N, C-alpha and C positions, 0 to 999 in steps of 0.2 A: 543420781543415777551414773556420774561417773565415779564416783567410789567406786559403785558394783564394777566398773570395767576394770578400774586401776587394781581391786583387789581380782578380780577374774585373773589378771596377769599373772599375782602374785602366786595365787593359785598353782595353776598352770605352771609356773616357775619351780615350784613346791613338789609338784607329781612327777617334774622331768629330774630334780632333784635325787629322788627318791626310788626312782625304776629302777637303779641296777643299782650292783655294789660299786663302795668307795675302792678305788681305787688309784694307784701313783700318780695313774697318766692321767690328767682332766681331759674328758669330752670336748670338740669344739661343735660349735655353734653357729650356726650360720644366722644373723638377724636381718632378713627381711623388713623394710618401712611398708609401716601401717598405711594403707592409702582406703580412700573410699573406692563406693564403687562409680562409676559413667555418670548412669543417671542420680548415683547423688550427689556428686560434683552438679552438672547440670541446675538441677532445684536448688544448689544453694548460690551458684550465679544467680538464676533467675529470682530469688527470692533476699539477695544480698546478704547472705549469710558466709561468702567465703572467704571474711579473715576470721571468721567466728570459729570455724569449721579448719582452718590452718592452726589456727593456736591449740588449739584439741589436740589434733592430728600430731606437731612437735610433742606434746606433753605425753603426747601416749605412747610414742615410741622412744622417748626416753626412760618415762615409767618401769617400759618390757627392758633394757636394758640393765636398766637395775637392780630390777626384780633377778634376773638371772646371773647381774654380777655379784649377789650376795648371797646367791647361793652358795657359789665357792666351791659349784660341783662342775663349772664350762670356761674354755676359755672361751670367750666373747669373737665373734666375726661380726661387727659392727655392717650397716648396710653402706658405709661410706665404702670400705674395704669389700663388701661383698662384690660389688659390681666389676671392680678392678679385679678378683678373682677367674669371674664366672669371663670374664672377659680375656683374662691370660689364660682360661683353661678350653676356653675354643667354645664352651658352654653357650647355645639359643638363649636369651632372654625371653623367651614364647614358653621355654620350657619349664618355666617356674610357673605360671600360669594355667597351665596345662593339670589340670587334676589327674589323668592316668600316670604322667612322670612322674609325679610328687613324689611318691614315693622312690623312687630310684634315683631320685635327684643330689641327696648327699653321696650316695656310692658314687656319682659322674664326676664332682666334685673334689679332687686328691686333700684327704687328710679331716673330710666334715663330718661330722655324725650324723648333726640332726641340724632341720633347714626349720626356721619359721618367720613364717607368715601371714598379716593380720588384713585386714578390709574391715574396712569399717559399712554397714550395711541398712543402715537406717539414722537419722539426726535429727533433733529439732534444741530449737535454741529459743527460750522464749524465756518474755520480762512484762513482769505486770509490775503496777502497784499502785499506791493511794496515797492520799493526802491525810495527815493528822494532823485537826486543829488544835488539840488540846497541847500540842509540841511544836506548833508550826514548821513544820516539818514532812518531806515525803520519804515516804518506806519504799524503797523499790525491793522486789526478788527476781531472781533470775535462775532459769532449772536448762540446766543442759543434761540432757538423753542421748546415749545413745549406742546401738548396738553394732559388737563386734565381732567377727572370725576369726578365730585363729588356727592357721593346718601348722600340723610336726610333720 
């Protein structure tokens, strides 16, 4: 499932890259951090899957940035720089999470053409295995499944 999510980020980058004509000036795109919903974070804490969830978040954040970089269509404003820009231009942080203001947000931030925000809404990390007596070894399988919403 992780491959499907990562493949989805590549599809998203491709759609944005093909959305407009290629111009001499690259479009600026802000990429916010992919975050879990509050309820998902609480469930991960209760089930002891916080480390696994954090590892997945780090991986997805990096894959999203790389997907847009490889398109060669955008100047990337990564999550670390995005916070400083929002603070510098006095854009309230809460406006990022308000869906009604989301379409206007890139226009409120000087020089930004697009803003991509992501949230993981569902997550499962399951491990199972069995002992193979003929080989005298244990075989384990780990399945990580996540659903993610990306907003542009």
